N, C-alpha and C positions, 0 to 999 in steps of 0.2 A: 698943456693948459686944459683944465677940466671944463667940458662944455656946460653951458647954462641949461636951466630947466626948459626954457623956450627952445634952445637949440636941439635938445633931445626930442622935444615934441615934433618939431619940424622934420628932424631926421626920420622919426618914426612914420610921419605922414608920407614923406617922399618914398621911404622903403615900402610902405603899404601900397602906394600907387604903382610903384614898379612891380610889386608882386602881382597885383591885379592885372596889369598889362601883360605880364608874362604868362599868367595862368589862364587868361581869357580864351585864347585859341583852343586850349585843351578842354575847357568848359563847353565851348561852342561845339566842338567835335563830338563830345559825349552826348550833349543834349539833342543835337540833330540826329545822331545815330539812334536815339531812343524815340524818335518821331517818324516812323517809316511811312505812315499813310498820309502825311500832310506835305504840301508843297512848302519849299523853303521861303519864308517871308520874314523879313527883319522889321522890328525886333521881336515879333510874335513867336518865331521859331526858337528863340533863346529862352523863353519862359519855362520854368521847370514843372510843368504839369501836362496831363494827358500823355504820359510816357508809356512806351511799349518796348519789350525786349525782343520782338520777333525778328528784327534785323540781325541781332546777334545769333539767334537760332539759325537763321538762314546762312550766315557766314560759317558757323561752326559745323553745320551739316553739309557744306559744300564738298563736292567730290575731290577737289584738288587742295583744299585748305590744309588738310592734314599733311599731305606731301610737301606743300610749300613750307609749312612750319618745320617739318623734319629737315628739309634741305637747309633752312636758315640756321637751325640749331647745329647741324653738322658743320656748316660753313663757319659759323661764329666760334663754336667751342674748340674745334680742331685748330683753327687759325690762332686763337688765343694761346692755346697750349704750346704750339710750335713757335709762334712769335716770341713768347716769353722765354722759352728754352734757348732758342737761337740767339736772341738779343742778349740774354744774360751771359751766355758763353762768349759771345763776341765782346761784350762790354768788359768781362773779366780779363780777356786776353789783351784788349787795348789799354786797360787801366793798370794792370799789374804785371804783365809779361814784357820782357825786353826782347825784341827781334828786329832785324834790319827792315827798314821801310815801314815801321809801325805807324808813324805819324802821317806819312804820305798816303798809306793805305786807308787810314781812318778818315782823313779829311777828303780823300777822293770818294770814299763811300758816302760821307756826309753830304757831298756836293749833289748827290741824287735828289736831295730835298729841293734844290733849285730847279730841277727839271719838271716842267708841268706834267701832271699825271696823264693828261689826255694825249700828250705827244707820244707816249710809249704804248698806247692802247693798240694801235694797228700792228706794229712789229711784234708785240707780245702775242696778239691773237694769231698772227701768221705762223709764228714759231710753234705755238701750242697746237694749232690746227694740223701742222705737218707731223707733229708728234702724236696725234690722235687724242688730244685733250679736250676737244669740243664736246659739250654735253656730258662731262664727267665731273666727279667730285674733285679729283686731283687737279684737273685743269682749272676748276673754280678757285681752289685754295692756293696752289703753288705760287702764282705771281704776287700774292699778298704777303709772303713770308719775309722778303727782304725789306724790313722796315727800318729805314735809317733813323727816324726819330726815336724809335725804341732802343736802338743800339746806342745812340747818343745819351739818352737818359740813363741807361744802365751803366754806361761807362763813367758818367759824371758821378753817379752814386757810389759805385764800387771804388772809384778813385779816392773817395774820402774815407774809406775804411782803413784802419791802422795797419801799417805794414807788419807790425809786430805779430799780429795774428797769423799771418801767412808764414812768417819766419818760424814761429813756434810750431806750426803744423809741419813744416818741412823738417825741423829738428826731431819731431816725434815720428818721422818716417811716413807721413801721409803723402800719398801720390796726388797728382793733379786732379783726378776725378773725385777722390775723397775730399780734398780741400774744397773743391767746387761745391760738392753736394752737402757737406757738413758745416762749412763755414760761410761760403758766399751766399748760397740760397737762403738759409735761415735768416741771415742778417738783411737780406734784400726783400723780406716779406712785405714791408710797407710800400716800397716802390713797385714791387710786382703787383700788388693789389691795385694801386693807382693805374699803372700801365695796362693791366689786364682789363680794368673797367673801360678805359678809353678804347682799347683794341676791340673789345666786345661791341661797344657802341658803333665803332666805325664799320665793322663787318655786318652787324645786325641791320644797320640802316643803309648799307651799300646798295646801290641801284644799277649803276652803269655797267660795271664789270659782269655781274650776274646776268644782266640783260643781254650782253654781247656773247658770253660763253655758253649760255643756256639756250639751246635751239628748240627744245620742246617744253611743254607746260609741266612735265614731270620733273624738270630740273630747275624750274623757277624758284626763287626765294619769295618771301612774303612781300617785299617791296615791289618786285616785278609783277607778282600775281595780283596784288591789290591795284596796281596801276592799270593792269589789263582789264579790270572790271569796267572801267569807264568806257572802253572801246566796245564792250559787250552790252551797252545800254542798261547796266545795272543801276538801280536807284542810288542816289547819293547817300542815303542813310545806311545802306548796306556797305558801301565803300568805306564810310567813316567808321562803321562798326568793325570792319576788318582792321582799320588803322588803330582803333582802340585795343583790339586783341593783340596786335603786333607790339603795342607799347607796354603791355603788362610785363613781359620778361625783362624789359629794360629797367623798370622800376624795381622788380624783384632782385635783379642783379645788383643794383645800387644799394638796396636795403640790406642785402647779405654782406656786401663788402664795404659798407659805409664807414665803420670804424677804422678799418685798415686803410681805406681810401683817404680819410682825413689825416691819418698819421703819415701816409705817403706824401701827401701834399705838403705837410709841415716839414718833413725830412728833406724832400727835394728842394724846398724853398730855402732851407737853412744851408744846404750844401751847394746852392747856386746852380 
């Protein structure tokens, strides 16, 4: 049934209100970050005048900010690459290969989703500490690679690919690695873009695990470093300026992968 003109107007008003409510915290964060010399008072602090960028200069010139940014980039990018590679390989095996115990293995692995993340923190830390992984990049990255949600999503997508493609590749003499690289991966670009965006966001915003595994300030990520500013009596405007700087790569990543992200959402929705 076609909505009436009044219905469209009300829908637009409601969507506009929802957009304002959603964007208001970001607006407040940016405005307060641009008012370093004034005490935070509402609603006066939210008015867009008497702005100053000195807080951003203080954040960008901080001695640890560059290292925190580098640590976050390494943590996020390396994790995205490895999670996508491992999840696509596992998803291909669970979707198209036949081997004993496949279903039991898959659903047992998927059952990890039901285990609260915080329950595994202590044993994971103990194991990595005994292996010498505390305050190292590999100790930061390794526990995040077994991503059950990513494997499930890749398995569901690859399961919908026509079996004829793989049979034709086998007839042409293509091995498993060639089939995976030249058939599976190109066809999975939309879902890989979607999954990669989510994994990047998860790792870029991760706080608890980097806080636990990083014992020195040189191994902190942006989230941990910015949170530590409040304990050092750093002005609120500087802390929020750091938060704004940390948000820029997230918006950039989504802008770059926007088209593929939308295609991935549509494809995964169609395939169930």
